[in-house]
N, C-alpha and C positions, 0 to 999 in steps of 0.2 A: 418339816413344820413350817417352812415359809411357803411351800408350794400348796399346801394344805389351805392355809388361810387365802392365798392369791386364789384357788379354785372355787373356795365357798363364797370369796367377795365376786368373782365373775358370775356364778350363780346367783346370786343375791339380787346383783346390780341386772341381770336378764329378767329376773322375777318382778323388780320393782317396774321395770321399763314396760313389761307385760301388764301389769296391775294399772298402771299410768293409761296408756296406748289404749286398753280395752274399756277403763272406767271413766275416764275424761269424756270420750265421746258419746256416752250414755248418759251422762249427767247433763251433757251440755244439749242434748236433745230427748230428755227423757220421755216426750208423748211419742214421738216416732219409736224410742224402744219399747214403751209399752205395748204399742201396736203392734209391732213385731214379735212380741212375747205372746199376745195374745191369740195369734196364729200358730204357735207352736203345739204340737202332740203332747198330751199327758199334762203340761204345767200349764196352758192358758190361761186356766181358771183362775191361776195364781198371779196374774200377768202385773195387778196394781201392787201387791206386795214387791214381786220380784223385783220390779223396773225401780224401785227406790232401795232395797235392800242389797242387792248384788252391787252395782255400781259404788255403793257407800262401803261397802264390804271391801272391794277391790281397791278402793284409794285409802281406806284406813289399812290395809294389810301393806300397801305400799310405804306407808308412813311408819309401821312396826319394824319393816325391814330395814328402814335407814337407822333407827335407834339402837345402839350397840345393847343396850338393855331387854329389848323386846323384840330383837331379831331373831330368835330362837322362837318365839311365839308366832312372828309373821312367816316364819318357815313351815311350822305346823299348819297354819291356816292356809297359806299355798298350798301345801299337799293336800289338805282336805277340797279345797276348792277344785283344785284339778282332777282329784278322783271324783266328784260328783259330777264336774263336766263333763269327764270321760263317760262314767256310768250313764249318765242322761244321753250322749251322742251314742254310744253303742247301745242303748236301748231303742233308741228311735231309727237307727240303720238295721236293727234286727227284727223288729215287731212292729213298726208302725207302717202304717198304709199309705200315708201321706208323709215327706221328708219336705219341709218348705225351704224355701232359699235361706240363708243366712248372711249377714253382714256384720263383721266385726271390725273394732278400731283399728284393727293392724293392717286389714287388706279387707275391701270390700268384695265380697261375693266368694269367701272361702269355702272351699267344699266340706261336706261334713267328714270325710275321711281324711282330710288334710287336719280338720279340727281335731279329730280322735289320735292322730299321730305327733301332733303339738302336745297335746293332753297328755298323751302316754309318755313322751320324750320329758315333758315336764315332772312327771310322777318321778322318773328314775333321776333325774338329774334335783330336783328337790329333796328326795330321799338321800343321795349322795351328800348334800349340803347340810342336811339337819345331821348325818353322823359324823361329818368333819367337822362340824360347828360345835357338837358335842366332846369330839376328842379335842379339838381345841382349848375347850373348857375344862376338860378333865383335870381333876388334881387341885382346881382353885378355886376358891371359895367365892370369887367375884370372877363373872367372865372378862377376857383380857387382862386381868391384873398382871400378868407376868409378860405381857408386851407392850411396847411402847408405841404411843398413837402412829408415829409414822410406819412402823412396821405395819400396821393393822390397814392401814388405807391407802397404802402406795400399792401399784399394780405394776 
C-alpha cells in the first residue's frame, strides 16, 4: 500500500512539473507561442484560442494535481491532454507534408518523435497513477481518510 502511494505521488509530481514547465513559458510569451501555433498543420487556424486555453489548462491541471480532493480529476485531465498531444503529433508525423520545428518549455527544439515518446510514456504512467489512486481510495468515502498526512506526503 505504501509503495503504491509513493509511486502515485512520484508520477503526480512529474506531471505537475511537466505542466508547469510547459505552461509557464507559454503564458510568459503568449505572442510567440501564438505565432508558433499559427504555423502548425491542422490547428493553425485556431492559434488564438489555443494560445490562451492550452497554457491555462496546463497550469490549472498542475493546481488540481496539488490539491488532494481534486488530484484524481487532475490525473484524468492530464491523461486527456497527453492523449490529445499524442494523437496530434502522430497525425502530423503520418499525414502532414510539413512538420514545423517545435519549441517546448522543457527543452528547445525537441524532435516530434521525442514528443511522441514522451507523451506516450506519459499516458502509460498517468494511466498507472489513475489506477493506483483509485485503489488507494477504494473503500473510503473520502480520499485518504484512512491515511495520516505524513504517510501521504513523505517520499
